[in-house]
C-alpha positions as CSV (number, residue, x, y, z in Angstrom):
1,X,2.2,12.4,22.4
2,X,1.0,16.5,22.5
3,X,3.8,17.7,24.2
4,X,5.9,15.5,21.6
5,X,3.9,17.9,19.0
6,X,4.4,21.1,20.7
7,X,8.5,20.1,20.2
8,X,7.5,20.1,16.8
9,X,8.2,24.3,15.9
10,X,11.3,24.0,17.2
11,X,12.8,20.7,15.1
12,X,14.5,21.5,12.1
13,X,14.1,19.0,9.3
14,X,15.9,19.6,5.6
15,X,14.4,18.5,3.1
16,X,16.8,17.2,0.0
17,X,15.1,15.6,-3.1
18,X,13.0,16.0,-6.6
19,X,10.5,18.8,-6.1
20,X,7.5,17.7,-8.8
21,X,4.5,19.4,-8.9
22,X,0.9,17.1,-8.9
23,X,-1.7,18.4,-11.2
24,X,-4.8,17.2,-11.0
25,X,-7.8,17.4,-13.4
26,X,-11.0,16.7,-12.2
27,X,-14.0,15.3,-13.8
28,X,-16.7,14.2,-14.8
29,X,-17.8,10.6,-17.3
30,X,-20.7,10.7,-19.1
31,X,-19.8,8.7,-22.4
32,X,-17.7,7.2,-24.5
33,X,-15.8,9.2,-27.3
34,X,-16.9,8.3,-30.9
35,X,-12.9,8.4,-31.6
36,X,-11.7,5.1,-29.5
37,X,-12.6,3.5,-26.8
38,X,-11.8,6.1,-24.1
39,X,-13.4,8.3,-21.3
40,X,-14.8,11.8,-22.3
41,X,-13.9,13.0,-19.2
42,X,-15.5,16.5,-18.6
43,X,-13.1,18.4,-16.6
44,X,-15.1,20.8,-13.6
45,X,-12.7,21.5,-11.6
46,X,-8.4,21.7,-12.1
47,X,-5.8,22.3,-9.2
48,X,-1.4,21.9,-8.3
49,X,-0.4,20.5,-5.5
50,X,3.2,20.0,-3.9
51,X,4.0,16.8,-5.0
52,X,7.7,14.3,-4.1
53,X,10.3,16.0,-2.3
54,X,7.9,19.0,-1.9
55,X,5.1,17.1,-0.9
56,X,7.8,16.1,2.0
57,X,8.0,19.5,2.8
58,X,4.7,20.3,3.1
59,X,3.8,17.1,5.6
60,X,6.2,18.5,8.2
61,X,5.2,22.0,7.7
62,X,1.9,20.8,8.7
63,X,2.9,18.2,11.1
64,X,4.1,22.0,13.3
65,X,7.9,21.5,12.1
66,X,10.3,23.8,10.7
67,X,11.5,22.5,7.7
68,X,14.4,23.6,4.6
69,X,14.4,22.5,1.2
70,X,17.3,22.1,-0.8
71,X,16.4,20.5,-4.7
72,X,15.8,22.1,-8.3
73,X,13.4,23.1,-10.9
74,X,12.7,24.3,-14.2
75,X,12.7,28.2,-15.0
76,X,9.4,27.8,-16.1
77,X,6.1,28.9,-14.4
78,X,5.9,25.1,-13.2
79,X,8.7,25.8,-10.9
80,X,7.4,29.6,-10.6
81,X,4.5,28.7,-9.1
82,X,6.4,25.3,-6.8
83,X,8.9,28.3,-5.5
84,X,5.6,30.7,-4.8
85,X,4.1,28.0,-3.1
86,X,6.9,27.4,-0.9
87,X,7.4,31.0,0.0
88,X,3.6,31.4,0.6
89,X,3.6,28.5,2.7
90,X,6.4,30.1,5.2
91,X,9.4,27.6,3.0
92,X,12.3,28.5,3.3
93,X,13.6,29.4,-0.5
94,X,16.8,30.0,-0.7
95,X,17.3,26.3,-1.0
96,X,16.0,25.8,-4.7
97,X,17.4,26.3,-7.9
98,X,16.5,27.0,-11.1
99,X,18.2,24.5,-13.5
100,X,17.6,26.0,-17.5
101,X,18.0,22.7,-18.7
102,X,15.6,20.6,-17.7
103,X,11.7,20.7,-16.7
104,X,10.0,21.1,-13.5
105,X,9.1,17.7,-12.7
106,X,4.7,17.4,-13.8
107,X,2.7,15.0,-13.0
108,X,-0.9,15.8,-14.1
109,X,-3.8,13.3,-12.9
110,X,-7.9,12.9,-14.4
111,X,-10.1,12.4,-12.0
112,X,-13.5,11.2,-12.6
113,X,-15.9,10.4,-9.9
114,X,-12.6,9.9,-7.5
115,X,-11.5,7.1,-9.5
116,X,-7.7,7.7,-11.7
117,X,-8.5,7.9,-15.4
118,X,-4.6,8.3,-16.6
119,X,-1.4,9.6,-15.7
120,X,0.8,11.6,-17.9
121,X,4.4,13.8,-16.7
122,X,6.7,16.1,-18.2
123,X,10.1,15.4,-16.8
124,X,13.8,15.1,-18.0
125,X,15.4,12.1,-15.0
126,X,19.6,13.1,-15.8
127,X,21.4,13.7,-12.9
128,X,21.6,17.2,-12.4
129,X,25.0,18.9,-12.9
130,X,28.1,19.4,-11.3
131,X,27.0,23.3,-10.7
132,X,23.7,22.7,-9.5
133,X,25.2,19.9,-6.5
134,X,27.6,22.6,-5.7
135,X,25.0,25.4,-5.2
136,X,23.0,22.8,-3.0
137,X,25.8,21.3,-0.8
138,X,26.2,24.7,-0.1
139,X,22.9,24.9,1.1
140,X,22.9,21.6,2.8
141,X,26.2,22.6,4.7
142,X,24.3,26.6,6.3
143,X,20.8,24.0,7.4
144,X,23.5,21.7,9.5
145,X,23.4,24.4,12.6
146,X,19.6,24.6,12.1
147,X,18.7,21.2,12.5
148,X,18.0,18.3,13.7
149,X,17.7,15.9,10.6
150,X,17.5,14.8,7.1
151,X,15.5,13.5,4.4
152,X,16.5,12.0,1.2
153,X,13.1,11.8,-0.8
154,X,14.9,10.3,-3.9
155,X,12.0,10.1,-6.6
156,X,14.7,8.8,-9.3
157,X,14.1,11.8,-11.3
158,X,17.9,13.0,-11.1
159,X,18.6,15.3,-8.3
160,X,19.6,12.0,-5.6
161,X,23.4,11.0,-7.1
162,X,25.5,8.4,-5.0
163,X,27.9,12.2,-4.9
164,X,25.6,13.9,-3.2
165,X,24.6,11.4,-0.6
166,X,28.6,10.9,0.2
167,X,29.0,14.4,0.9
168,X,26.0,14.7,2.9
169,X,27.0,12.4,4.5
170,X,30.5,13.8,5.6
171,X,29.3,16.7,6.0
172,X,26.7,16.2,8.6
173,X,28.5,13.4,10.8
174,X,27.0,11.2,13.5
175,X,24.6,14.6,14.8
176,X,22.0,15.3,11.9
177,X,19.5,11.4,11.1
178,X,19.8,11.3,8.0
179,X,16.8,9.3,6.9
180,X,16.1,8.2,2.9
181,X,12.7,7.0,0.7
182,X,14.7,5.3,-2.0
183,X,13.9,4.3,-5.1
184,X,14.5,0.5,-7.0
185,X,18.0,0.9,-8.4
186,X,19.8,3.4,-5.5
187,X,20.0,1.5,-3.0
188,X,23.9,1.3,-3.5
189,X,23.9,5.2,-2.8
190,X,22.2,4.9,0.9
191,X,25.5,3.1,2.6
192,X,25.8,5.1,5.9
193,X,22.6,6.7,6.5
194,X,20.0,6.4,9.3
195,X,16.9,5.5,8.0
196,X,15.0,4.2,5.0
197,X,11.6,3.2,4.6
198,X,11.4,1.3,1.2
199,X,7.9,-0.3,0.5
200,X,7.2,-4.1,0.3
201,X,8.9,-3.4,-3.4
202,X,11.2,-1.5,-3.5
203,X,12.8,-3.9,0.0
204,X,12.5,-7.0,-2.3
205,X,14.4,-5.9,-5.0
206,X,17.0,-4.8,-2.4
207,X,17.5,-7.3,-1.1
208,X,16.5,-10.1,-3.7
209,X,14.1,-12.2,-1.8
210,X,10.6,-12.2,-2.9
211,X,9.2,-11.1,0.0
212,X,5.7,-12.7,0.6
213,X,5.3,-13.7,4.2
214,X,6.3,-13.1,7.1
215,X,10.0,-15.8,7.4
216,X,10.8,-13.5,3.8
217,X,10.1,-10.4,5.3
218,X,12.2,-10.5,8.4
219,X,14.9,-12.7,6.1
220,X,14.8,-9.0,3.5
221,X,14.8,-6.6,6.1
222,X,17.8,-8.7,7.9
223,X,19.8,-8.4,4.4
224,X,18.4,-4.8,4.0
225,X,20.0,-3.8,7.2
226,X,23.3,-5.3,6.9
227,X,24.0,-4.6,2.5
228,X,23.2,-0.9,3.4
229,X,24.8,-0.9,6.5
230,X,21.9,1.7,7.6
231,X,21.2,2.5,11.7
232,X,18.0,1.5,11.3
233,X,15.0,0.1,8.4
234,X,11.5,0.4,8.6
235,X,9.2,-1.3,5.0
236,X,6.2,0.1,4.8
237,X,3.3,-3.2,4.1
238,X,0.3,-1.2,2.4
239,X,-2.7,-2.3,4.6
240,X,-0.4,-5.2,6.7
241,X,1.1,-1.6,8.3
242,X,5.1,-1.7,8.7
243,X,7.9,-3.4,10.5
244,X,10.7,-1.3,12.2
245,X,13.7,-2.9,12.2
246,X,17.4,-1.9,14.1
247,X,20.4,-3.0,14.6
248,X,20.8,-5.5,17.5
249,X,18.1,-7.7,16.0
250,X,15.4,-6.1,17.3
251,X,11.6,-5.9,14.9
252,X,8.7,-4.4,15.7
253,X,5.7,-5.2,14.0
254,X,2.9,-2.4,13.3
255,X,-0.5,-2.8,11.8
256,X,-2.2,-1.1,10.0
257,X,-4.2,2.1,10.7
258,X,-6.4,3.1,8.0
259,X,-10.1,3.2,8.4
260,X,-11.0,3.9,4.8
261,X,-8.7,4.4,1.2
262,X,-9.2,6.9,-1.3
263,X,-5.9,7.6,-2.4
264,X,-2.3,6.1,-1.6
265,X,-0.3,9.2,-3.6
266,X,2.1,10.3,-1.4
267,X,1.4,8.3,1.6
268,X,5.0,7.4,1.4
269,X,6.0,11.0,1.5
270,X,4.4,11.1,5.0
271,X,5.4,8.0,6.1
272,X,9.3,9.7,6.6
273,X,8.1,13.1,7.5
274,X,6.6,12.2,9.7
275,X,9.1,9.6,11.1
276,X,11.8,11.3,11.4
277,X,10.4,14.6,12.6
278,X,9.1,13.2,15.4
279,X,12.7,11.4,15.8
280,X,14.2,14.2,15.9
281,X,12.5,15.9,18.2
282,X,13.2,13.2,20.6
283,X,10.8,10.5,19.9
284,X,11.6,6.6,20.0
285,X,12.1,5.3,16.4
286,X,9.3,2.4,17.9
287,X,7.8,5.7,18.7
288,X,8.1,7.5,15.5
289,X,6.5,5.0,13.6
290,X,3.6,4.6,14.9
291,X,3.5,8.2,14.8
292,X,3.9,7.7,10.8
293,X,1.6,4.6,10.7
294,X,-1.0,6.8,12.0
295,X,-0.6,9.4,10.2
296,X,-0.5,7.0,7.0
297,X,-4.0,5.9,7.7
298,X,-5.0,9.3,8.1
299,X,-4.1,10.4,4.5
300,X,-4.7,8.1,2.4
301,X,-7.6,8.3,3.7
302,X,-8.3,11.9,1.3
303,X,-7.9,11.9,-2.4
304,X,-4.9,13.5,-3.6
305,X,-1.6,14.0,-2.7
306,X,-2.7,15.4,1.0
307,X,-0.7,16.4,4.4
308,X,-1.9,15.0,7.7
309,X,-2.2,17.4,11.1
310,X,-1.2,16.4,14.3
311,X,-4.9,17.2,15.8
312,X,-5.5,14.3,13.2
313,X,-3.1,12.6,14.1
314,X,-4.1,12.3,18.0
315,X,-7.6,11.8,16.8
316,X,-6.2,8.6,14.1
317,X,-4.5,7.4,18.2
318,X,-7.6,7.5,20.0
319,X,-10.5,5.7,17.2
320,X,-7.6,3.1,16.5
321,X,-5.5,2.8,19.3
322,X,-2.5,0.2,19.6
323,X,-3.4,-3.3,19.9
324,X,-6.4,-5.0,19.3
325,X,-9.7,-3.7,18.0
326,X,-12.1,-3.6,15.8
327,X,-10.3,-1.6,13.4
328,X,-6.9,-3.0,14.3
329,X,-6.9,-6.5,14.8
330,X,-3.5,-8.0,15.1
331,X,-1.7,-6.7,17.9
332,X,1.7,-5.1,17.7
333,X,4.4,-7.5,17.6
334,X,7.6,-6.9,18.8
335,X,10.8,-9.2,20.0
336,X,14.2,-9.8,19.1
337,X,16.3,-11.8,16.7
338,X,19.5,-13.7,18.2
């Protein structure tokens, strides 16, 4: 794994998706408001973090990969902050389109005593216009010689459209691995991609099967593979880990490696970032899924939208190996469904 991680620095990944900012307002609650039965949060700190597709890009950078980004921001102060944060991190901002007709998406979370009290969002969810689409596709075309994988991070904020994905797939051809973090309602957009990574709720909706046990999980996975005609599928299952479905009927259950869960915000971003980067660097899908599972186990142990480093992933593998044990009491199982 150490050898694989060294290959990350030469592995280019393009992230296309809904760029967002996660604003955190930190404080303490000592009383209830006299105006309404709600807590009064005494603010002690505030910070802004990259969220959505921006967090996916940040995870790839933290893991040591070479990352490119395509998306939109508004012509507002928050949009300028996003661009500046990318540049400060060493991520090129040439693929970020400033759209004067929509604000930068901001999710503001108020947190007191490590617990989220409330969240409010500022956003416009209509599809991007043709001019923005054209600029993004020009950037994708320019990036293709330098990349081995593309991540489409769909948060249903208007950036990811059916036309965009179809044109990206035509530009890439079979050489580039295209992975999608999907959104409910958009499954028809993803036909022909290399991989999708829905959670249980998204997989249930996309397959039309209420996933409640292993039997329904496998049925839903098989339906989605056929319905979307994708190369592979990873269903993330929260505290039960994840399940990898591959063409040919191969199914692998990977138990969770999280030891303490503080915040699941951005865990899906970490999964698709780690999985796509590892596979594009030469890992098999199974190996890449195991790496992604450990990466997710690390970030859910942190408060707020977080990222993971190769060192943290390797430490997780030492503490929580992929075999029965104290932290991982179910064996990893792989079988072929004929």
